[in-house]
N, C-alpha and C positions, 0 to 999 in steps of 0.2 A: 689444280687437281689435288695437291697435297695440303691445301689450306685447312681442311678439318683436322688433319693429323697434327700439323704444326700448332694449331690453336689448342688442341687437347693436350699436347705435350707441354705447352706453356702453362696451362692450368695445373698440370701434374707437378711440374717443376723438377729440377735435378734430384733433389732428395727423394721426392715421391717416385721418380723413375728408378732410382737405385733400390728402393723398397719393393717395387714391382718386380725387379730382376731377382731379388731374393725370394719373393713369393713364387715366381714362375719356376725357379730352380728347385725349390722345395717341393712344389707340386709334381714336377717331372721326376724328381728323385723318389717321392712317395710312390709314384706309379711303378718305377723300376723295382723298388723294394716289394711292392705288392705281387710282382711276378716272381719273387724269390731270388732276384738278382741283388744280393746283399753287398758284394764287394765291388769297389771301383765306382766311378761316375761315368755312366753310359749315355748321358743326356745330350751330348754334342754341343760344341761352342756355337753361340747364336748371337746375331745382332738383331735387336728387337724392333727397329724401325722398318716397317714393311715397304716393299717395292710395289708400285702401282703400274698396271699395264692397261692402256685404253682398249676398248673393245675392237676398234679397227685394226690395231696392231696384232691383237691375239687372233683375230680371224685370219689374217695373213699367215701367221705361224701355223695355225691349225690346218689350213689347206696344204701348206708346204710339207709339213711333217706327215700328214696322212698319205700324201703322194709318195714320200720317201719310204715309209714302211711298206706300202704296197709293192714298191720296186724291190725292196730287200727280200720280201717273202717270195717274189717270183724268182729272184736269183737263187735262193735256196731250193725251191721246187725244181728248178732246172739242174742244179748241182746234184741233187739226190737222183735225178733221172739220168745223170751223166750226159746232159745236153746243154751244159752251160756254154754260152757263146760270147760273154762280155769280158769276164775276168780271165786273163791268160792262165792256163793250167800251171805254169811255172810259178805264178804268184800264189795260187792256192796251195800248191804242194810244198812251197818253201816256208809256209807259215808255221810258227810254233803252236798255233791254235788249230792246226789241222793234222790229223793222223791218217795217212793213206791206208793203213792196215785196219782201220776201223770202218765197219759198215755204216752207211748213212741211213738213218730213219728219222726224218724230220716231221713227217705227218703232213696233212693237207694245208695246215696253217703253221709253218715252221716257227715263227716268232710270235709268241703270245704277249710279250711285254718288252718294250725297249725304251731306254732313256736316251734322249738326244741332248748333247751339250751344245748350246746355241749362244752366239754372241751377236750383239748389235754393233755395227760399224757405220761411220758416216758414209752416206750414199754419194756416189759420183753420178748416179743416174737421175734423170728428171722424173718428177711425178711420184716419188716415193713419199708415202704418208709419214709426216714427222721428220723427214730427212734422214731416215735410217734404212739400212738394208741388213739382212741377217745372214750369218754364215753358220754352218754346222761344223764344229771342231772335231767331233767324234760321236760314234754310236756306242751304247753300252747295252748289249743284249745279254751278256754273261752275268753281270752283277748290277742290274739297274736300280741302284739304291735311290730312294727318294720319297715314296708315297707315305710310309709310316712317319718319317721325319716331317714331311709337309703337314700332315694332319695334326701333329703335336704342336708345331709352331703356330698353326692356325688357331688351335684351341687357346693358346696363351695370348695371342694378339687380340682375339675376340673377347675373351673373358677377363683377362688380367690387365693388359696394357692399354688398349685403345677401344673399349667397348662403344663409346659414343661415335667415333669415326667409322667403325665397322657398321654400325647401325645406319648411319647417315649416307654412306656410299653404296652404290649398287654392286657389291662384291659377290662374285659367283661362289657358291658353296662347294666345299669338299666333302660334305656329309654323304655317306653311302658309297664313296669310291673305293674304300678298302674291301668291303664285301663285293663290289663290282669286279675288282681285281680277282678275287677268289672265284667268281663265276667264270671269268675269262680263262683262268688257269685250268679249272675243271673241264672246260670245253675241249681240252686236249684228249680227254678220255671218252670212249664210246658211252660211258655211263652218264656223261654230262654232269648236271647238278647233284647227282647221286654219288659221284666219284669221291673216294676218300683221298684228301689232299694232305700231304705232309710238308711242312717247312723244315728242311734239314739244315742243322747248324753244327758248327764245330764246338760249341759250348760256351761257357761263361767267360772265357778269355777273349772272345771276339769282341772288338769295339762296337759292333752293331748287334750284340746279343739282345739288348733291350728291344731293338727294332724287330728281331726275329720273334720275340714274344708277342709284340703288337700285331705283326702279320698273322700269326697263328690264331690269336684271340679274335681278331676282327674278321678273319676269313673262315672261322669255324674249322680250322685245320689242326692237325697234330703237330706239335713241336717235337722234333726228334733229333737226337745226335746220332752220328754214324754208328756208334757202338751199340745202338738200340735196334738196328736194322739187320735183317738177314733174309736169305732166300730159302723159302720153305721147301719141303720135299716135292711139292707139286710145281716148283719153279716160279712161284709168285713171291713178291716182296712182302715181308711181314714186319710190323712194328711189335717187337717182342714184349714190351711191358703191357700192351693192351691186347695182343693177339690179333689185331686188325690187319687186313690186307690193304696195302697202299696201292692206289691206282695212279696217282700223279705226284711227282716229286718237284717241289720248288726249292732248289738247292741254293743255300747261302753259304757254301763251303767250297774250298778249293777242289776242283774236279779230280785231281790226281789222288788226293786223300779220300774222296768219296768212293772211287772205284777200288782203291787199295784196301780200304777198311770194310767194304761191303762186297766180298767176292761173289762173282756171278751177276752183279747188278747190270753190267754192260750187256751181257747176253740176254738178260731179262728184258731190257729195253728194246734191243734189236728184234726180239721175238714178239714184241707188242704186248707183253704181260704187265708192263708198267710204262708210264711215259715220263721221261726225264725232261723237264721243260727247257733247260738249256742243254739240249741233246748234244751228244758227242759230235764235234765238227761244226755244229751250227754257230758256235762262237766265232767262226771265221769272219762273220760280219763285223766283229770288233777289231779285226786286223786293220791297222791304219794303211796298209798297202792295198787292201780291198776297198777301203773307204774311198780311195781316189777314183774308183770306177762307178760309184753310185749314181752320179749324174747321167752317165751313159746307160746304166740299168734303166733309169726312168725313160730315156728316149727309146731304148731298144725294146723293153718289155711292155711299157705302157703306151708308147707312141705319143708321148707328151714332152713338152719342154719343161725342164726342171724349174720349180718355183722357189727353191732355195739352193744356194751354191755351197761348195766346199771352200775352205781356205786354200790358197795356192799351195800345192804339195809337190815336193820332189822325192822320187823314189831312188834310194841309193843302190838299188839293184840295176838301175839304168845307168850306163857309163856316162852319158852326157850330164845327167843329174848329179851323179856322184862327183864329177869333176867340179861342177858349180858349187855344190855344198861344201866340199873340202876347201875350196878357195875362199868361201865366205862363212866359214864355220862359226866364228865368234859372233856373227850378226844374226844367226838364225835360231829357231827352236828346233831341236833335234830330238826325236822320240823313237823308242823301241816300237816296232809294229804291234807287239802283243802286250805292251805295258798298260797298266791302268792305275787309277788313283793317284796320278801325279808321279808315279814311279818310272824310273828310267827315262827321265825327261831332262834336257838341258836347255835352259833359256840363256842363250849366249850373252846378251847385254847385261843380264843380272847375275852372271856366274863369275867366280874367281878364275884367274889364269890357271890355277892348279886343277880346278874342276873341268875347265875346258880341255886341258891337256889330257887328263885321265879319260874323259868321255871320248875324245878324239881317238885314243888308242883302242877303246872298246869298239868304236865304229869301224876303224880300219881292220880290226880282227874279223869282223863279220858284217860287212856293209849291207848285205841283202836284208838284214833284220831291222833296218832303220829307214825312217823317212824324215824329211825336214820341211818346215814351214817358215814363212817370214814371221817376225814378231809383229803382232797385231795390236794396235791401240784401240781396243774395243771399248764399249761404253762402261761408265763407272756408275756406282751408286754410293749413297751416303752410309757411312758407319757412324753410329751415334755412341759417344762415350761421355762420361762425366769426369771432369778434371777440375780440381780446386773449386768444387761446388757449382760448376757451370757446365752446360751442354757444350760439347765440342763435336762438330760434324766434320768427318774426314772423307775425302774421295777415295774409293777403292775400286779396282777392276772387278766387274761382276758378270757372271754368265747366267743363263737359264738352264736348269736341269728339268726338261720337259718329258713327260711320260705318255707313251702311246700304247694302247691295248688293241689286240686283235681278238674280239670276244666271241666270234661265231665258230661253230664246230668245223665247218668246211668251206668258209668263204674268206679267202685272204684279202679281199678288197674291202671288207668291212673293218673300219678302224675308228677308234674313239680316242680323243685326246683328253687327258685329265685337265679340268679347267683351273689349273693352278700350276705353280712352278716352285721348285726349291732353288731360289736364287742363292748362289754361292759367291761370297765376296772374299777377295784375296787380302792378305795382310798388306797394309799400306806400303807401296813401293815394289810389290811383287805382282806378277801376272798369274801365279799359281793359286787357283781358287779351291783346290781340293782340301777337304778337312784334314787329311793326313799330311798336307803340306803347309798347314798353318792358316787355312781359310776358315770362314764362318758361314753358317747357314742363315737364311733370311726368309721370312714369309713373303709370298708374292700374291697381291690382291689383283685378280683379273676382274675388270669392270665389265658389266653386262650392257652398258650403254654409254 
């Protein structure tokens, strides 16, 4: 499967590969500068050898994650109606991602976009294609980073690094998916495609500020900072520099800052005068304590057996689980329920005694806020480096960051999976694939046959 890529790399040679890396970096920086982002390098660390996924494997993942998003939307629909029957009330109300004092208004399709972090592990079951099975490590409905970065890595791999391989292999295209995301987000408004969409950013200091520009440009949206938004005299949200009324907010900013810096925005959303895509309390689906119940959501709300499993998870809010985790602390991965981006995570076997001790004290002070999972030897992929004039290929742990959209105005069962993935590879020797934790991005070529 990789034969065309390896042959083209051999023709390019190590010196040519380094020249292409410089060309790609310059091209991405030029795009950054064209958006007026003059300071810093926002282009993201990347390994440029693509990952290939056979059609049969991708079809399995597509069916499984479609099912999972349908169940998540049903969970939020029932939660808004105060009829939730799967996740215990104590789990919901103990979450730092849920405020019992805030009114819930999620809409008929609560989640319009979600990123699933998926890993492949060796299968112990018979009949698995390729000998792999997949696990979902977590959901990201609050900050589903990925599509802008995916399209830029694809452009470079297609145009700069491996044009011959891309042409010879049946790679599914990512063209048109950023505008499709815009359509899906506008569907949250009664105005549909006529709705005014705003990508709300914290500004140039954000490491993903270039991505925010790309989203706004490709989706035909306004790029706005919180200081540019206000509630007008009629109670609607206004973008002050243009005077335009905002119908849908795609927020790429911390929600506490968003509501603090735009007084009245929460009330505006609850009254239905604007739709905040990551609506207050909807990010409860990112809570790793709620994640543990998603397979049961599939069974309860869809009447189906789950097509993709969670990693084994212990909740420290449960006495039996707490005792097990504390007895095996240094062997486990322990995470804050509401953490993201590799933050508030301890991987026991990779941590120093000092970090384990410090993290243990944090957990003991507030155990209900933590979950634990076993360390998982998930699949790896190649990181390609040039050392002493030679290609050096190193194995690194890799996941899939897959994106699912709910594009219909009123149908939560309609789901589309973007036909590509932002593979993230960890630094050699680490399991943490997050960019903020030293990982790199990688283009993923999904094959159509």
